[in-house]
C-alpha positions in Angstrom: 111.5 126.3 69.9 110.8 122.3 69.6 109.5 120.8 72.7 111.5 117.6 73.8 108.6 115.7 75.3 109.2 112.5 77.5 107.0 109.8 78.7 108.6 107.5 80.9 107.9 104.7 83.1 109.9 104.0 86.4 110.2 100.5 87.8 110.2 99.5 91.6 113.8 98.6 91.0 114.6 102.2 89.7 112.8 103.7 92.6 114.7 101.7 95.1 118.1 102.7 93.5 117.3 106.4 93.6 116.0 106.2 97.3 119.5 104.0 98.0 121.8 106.6 95.9 119.9 109.9 95.8 120.8 109.9 92.1 117.4 109.7 89.6 117.6 108.5 86.1 115.6 110.3 83.6 114.2 112.7 85.8 113.1 110.8 88.9 113.2 112.7 92.0 110.9 114.0 95.0 109.3 116.4 92.3 107.8 113.2 90.8 107.0 110.8 94.0 107.7 111.9 97.5 110.4 109.6 99.3 107.9 108.3 102.0 105.6 107.6 99.4 107.8 105.8 97.2 109.6 104.2 100.3 106.3 102.6 101.4 105.3 101.6 97.8 108.8 99.5 97.1 107.8 97.8 100.4 104.2 96.7 99.2 104.0 92.8 99.5 103.1 92.3 95.9 105.7 94.3 94.1 108.3 92.7 92.0 112.0 94.6 90.7 110.2 95.2 87.4 106.9 96.4 88.1 106.2 99.8 86.8 105.0 102.2 89.3 105.3 105.7 88.4 104.1 107.1 84.9 105.4 110.9 84.1 105.8 113.1 81.2 108.6 115.6 81.0 108.5 118.6 78.6 112.3 120.0 78.2 113.0 118.0 81.2 110.5 119.9 83.4 107.8 117.8 85.2 104.6 118.0 83.2 102.2 115.2 84.3 102.4 112.3 86.5 100.9 109.2 88.5 101.4 106.2 90.4 100.2 103.1 91.5 100.6 100.1 94.1 99.6 96.3 93.7 97.0 94.9 95.8 95.1 91.8 96.5 91.7 91.0 97.5 90.1 87.6 97.6 93.2 86.0 95.9 92.5 88.4 92.7 95.7 90.9 91.7 94.8 94.5 91.1 96.4 97.5 90.9 95.3 101.0 92.5 95.9 104.5 91.2 97.3 106.6 93.7 97.9 110.4 93.0 97.6 112.5 89.8 99.0 115.6 88.8 99.2 117.8 85.7 101.4 120.7 85.9 99.0 124.0 85.4 101.2 125.0 82.6 100.5 122.1 80.7 96.7 122.1 81.3 94.6 121.2 78.1 97.3 119.0 76.7 95.9 115.7 77.5 99.0 114.6 79.3 96.8 113.6 82.7 94.9 111.3 80.4 98.1 110.0 78.8 100.2 108.9 82.0 96.9 107.1 83.2 96.2 105.2 79.7 99.9 104.2 80.1 98.9 102.0 83.2 95.7 101.2 81.7 97.8 99.7 78.6 99.4 97.4 81.3 97.0 96.8 84.0 94.1 98.0 82.3 92.1 94.6 83.3 93.1 95.2 87.0 93.3 98.8 87.4 91.1 100.7 90.0 90.6 104.4 91.6 88.8 105.4 94.6 88.4 108.9 95.6 89.7 110.8 92.3 89.3 114.6 92.1 86.7 115.8 89.8 89.5 116.5 87.3 90.7 113.0 87.6 87.2 111.3 87.0 87.3 112.5 83.5 90.4 111.1 82.5 89.6 107.9 84.2 86.6 107.6 82.1 88.3 108.7 78.9 90.6 105.6 79.6 87.9 103.2 79.7 86.9 102.8 83.2 83.4 102.8 84.5 82.8 105.4 87.6 80.4 104.7 90.2 80.1 106.9 93.6 80.1 105.2 97.2 79.1 107.2 100.4 81.4 108.6 103.0 80.2 110.2 106.2 81.6 113.1 108.0 80.9 114.0 111.8 81.7 117.6 112.7 80.9 120.8 114.2 79.3 123.7 111.5 82.2 125.5 110.3 81.2 129.3 110.7 84.0 131.5 109.4 84.9 135.0 110.2 84.5 137.4 113.2 81.5 139.4 112.5 78.9 140.1 115.0 76.5 137.5 112.9 79.3 135.0 113.1 79.8 135.1 116.8 76.2 134.6 117.3 75.9 131.7 115.4 78.9 130.3 117.0 77.3 131.2 120.6 73.6 129.7 119.2 75.7 126.5 118.0 77.3 126.0 121.6 73.9 126.7 123.3 72.3 124.1 120.8 75.2 121.3 121.7 75.0 121.9 125.5 71.5 121.6 125.3 71.4 118.3 123.0 74.4 116.6 123.2 74.9 113.1 125.2 78.3 113.2 125.7 77.9 112.5 129.7 75.6 109.5 128.5 78.7 108.3 126.5 81.2 108.6 129.0 79.2 106.8 131.4 78.3 103.8 129.0 82.1 103.7 128.4 83.2 103.2 132.0 80.7 100.9 132.6 82.0 98.8 129.3 83.9 95.7 130.3 85.8 95.5 126.8 89.8 95.4 127.1 91.7 96.4 123.9 95.2 95.6 122.1 97.2 98.1 119.9 98.7 96.0 117.0 101.6 96.5 114.9 100.7 93.6 112.8 97.6 91.6 111.8 98.2 88.2 113.3 96.9 84.7 111.6 94.0 85.0 114.4 93.1 88.5 113.6 92.7 87.9 109.9 90.7 84.9 110.3 88.2 87.2 112.3 88.4 89.8 109.6 87.8 87.3 106.9 84.8 85.9 109.0 83.3 89.4 109.2 83.9 91.1 105.6 81.2 89.0 103.7 79.4 92.1 102.9 82.8 94.0 101.7 83.1 94.9 98.2 87.1 94.2 98.6 88.9 92.2 101.3 92.4 93.1 101.5 94.9 90.4 102.2 96.9 89.7 105.4 100.1 90.8 104.0 98.4 94.2 102.9 96.9 95.1 106.3 100.6 94.6 107.7 101.8 96.9 104.9 99.0 99.5 105.6 100.2 99.4 109.5 104.0 99.8 108.9 105.0 101.4 105.7 102.1 104.3 105.7 102.3 106.8 102.7 102.4 109.7 105.2 105.3 110.8 107.6 104.6 112.6 111.0 106.4 116.0 110.6 106.2 117.9 113.9 108.0 121.1 112.8 106.4 121.0 109.4 107.6 124.7 108.7 110.8 123.7 108.7 110.2 120.8 106.1 111.4 121.3 102.7 108.7 120.7 100.2 108.7 117.7 97.8 106.2 117.0 95.5 102.6 118.3 95.0 101.3 115.4 97.0 103.7 115.9 99.6 103.8 112.9 102.3 104.7 115.3 105.2 101.9 115.9 107.7 102.4 117.9 111.1 100.8 115.1 112.7 99.5 111.5 111.3 99.1 108.4 113.2 97.7 104.8 112.2 96.5 102.6 114.9 95.3 99.0 114.7 92.7 98.1 117.5 91.7 94.5 118.5 88.8 94.4 120.8 88.0 91.6 123.6 85.6 90.7 125.6 86.2 87.6 128.3 89.4 86.7 126.2 87.4 86.6 122.9 88.2 88.8 120.1 85.2 90.4 119.0 86.4 93.5 117.1 89.2 95.1 114.9 89.4 98.5 113.3 92.1 100.8 111.9 92.1 104.6 112.9 94.1 107.3 111.0 94.6 110.3 113.4 95.8 113.6 112.2 95.3 117.2 113.5 92.3 117.2 111.1 90.3 114.4 112.8 89.9 110.6 112.9 89.2 108.6 109.8 88.0 104.7 110.8 89.4 103.2 107.9 88.1 99.6 108.7 86.4 98.4 111.4 85.0 94.6 111.6 82.8 93.3 114.2 80.9 90.3 115.9 77.4 91.3 115.6 76.6 90.3 118.9 79.3 92.6 120.3 79.0 95.7 118.0 78.1 98.3 120.9 81.2 97.1 122.9 83.3 97.6 119.5 81.8 101.0 119.0 82.1 102.2 122.4 85.6 101.7 122.1 86.0 103.6 119.1 84.1 106.3 120.6 86.7 106.2 123.6 89.4 107.2 120.9 87.1 109.6 119.6 86.5 111.5 123.0 90.2 110.9 124.0 91.8 112.8 121.1 88.8 115.1 121.3 89.1 115.2 117.6 87.4 118.1 115.6 86.0 115.8 112.9 85.4 111.8 112.2 85.4 110.1 108.6 83.8 106.6 108.3 81.7 104.5 106.0 80.4 102.2 108.3 76.4 103.4 108.5 75.7 101.2 111.7 78.9 103.1 113.6 77.5 106.4 111.9 73.9 105.8 113.7 75.6 105.2 116.5 77.5 108.1 117.2 74.9 110.0 116.2 72.9 109.0 118.8 75.1 110.5 121.5 74.9 113.9 119.4 78.6 114.3 120.0 78.9 116.6 117.0 76.4 118.8 115.7 76.7 117.8 111.9 76.7 115.1 109.6 77.7 115.2 106.1 77.8 112.6 103.0 80.3 112.7 100.6 80.6 110.8 97.5 83.5 109.2 96.7 84.3 108.4 92.9 85.1 104.5 92.3 86.3 103.8 89.1 87.1 100.3 87.7 87.3 98.1 84.5 84.6 96.8 82.2 85.0 93.2 83.4 85.0 94.0 87.2 81.4 92.8 88.8 80.6 95.8 91.0 78.0 95.0 93.6 76.7 98.4 94.5 74.6 97.0 97.6 78.1 95.9 99.0 80.3 98.3 101.6 83.1 99.9 101.0 85.9 100.4 103.7 87.0 103.9 104.2 90.4 103.1 103.9 90.1 100.9 100.6 91.8 101.9 97.3 94.7 104.0 98.1 92.9 106.0 101.2 95.3 104.9 103.4 96.0 108.1 105.3 
């Protein structure tokens, strides 16, 4: 039987109409993009009604592959971030993943980026002509000792004893109590806060606009779903998490803004997505982050700021530090400076 293969593009207007009416054209549905992710992207500050944000392939009306994107702006330059890439295992080996990416590269190739792709996706991004480098991210956690054998139980006991002997949690709690900073939880980034971000982001690869930060804070790609076992599954890239919260935090000392950061909190841990500090008050800002870590008693912390990493390591509140390498795919004409820092929340790493 001859296959009916369709390559489709869906615009912001088409996605908006589908969300409003529940009626999708040409295969547009939650199987292609979750409602939460779609709702977030259509409220991105840089979308236009005719912007293509979903690229998909259908075989006999079955979803074979898809990818999404959203626009961004850094220092006045427009860019587009790839977010999600899926290929139905039934159709692997046909090059469909490269085709849906390639469709976007033809449209936005000189401004098309990706951060933290899966290994299989990296090859497709390179095939479409993007350069790929790797940037570090750090994970603070306990050691993952699985199983319930005698050996595993002894290993866990040994770790607890070692942690009790070496950790400086009481010192950290004392330093937090003595610290005289104040914080405000920010539902949006004001002009004053954004001016602070601009001043303290000169060594960053990217600087997101004020509008993008407000989009991140108010239109998350994930939805808090407490009774998750009752949630009907949508796409492979589901937007449902049992717990997910995003916090914008302003740090003040003597009524002066000295720091701003964004935390993403889930049951798995905390991601310090963005952090900006007045260098003279860095310790106060880091203590503020640490106070959140202790309050949530989180099993792990993800971060990209090496100074914050060293600060937290000094108190030895986690027994293990891991480094992971996130892929960074960028167009040939982009002047990437590897000596500059990539914030943990850059790209589509927003949740």
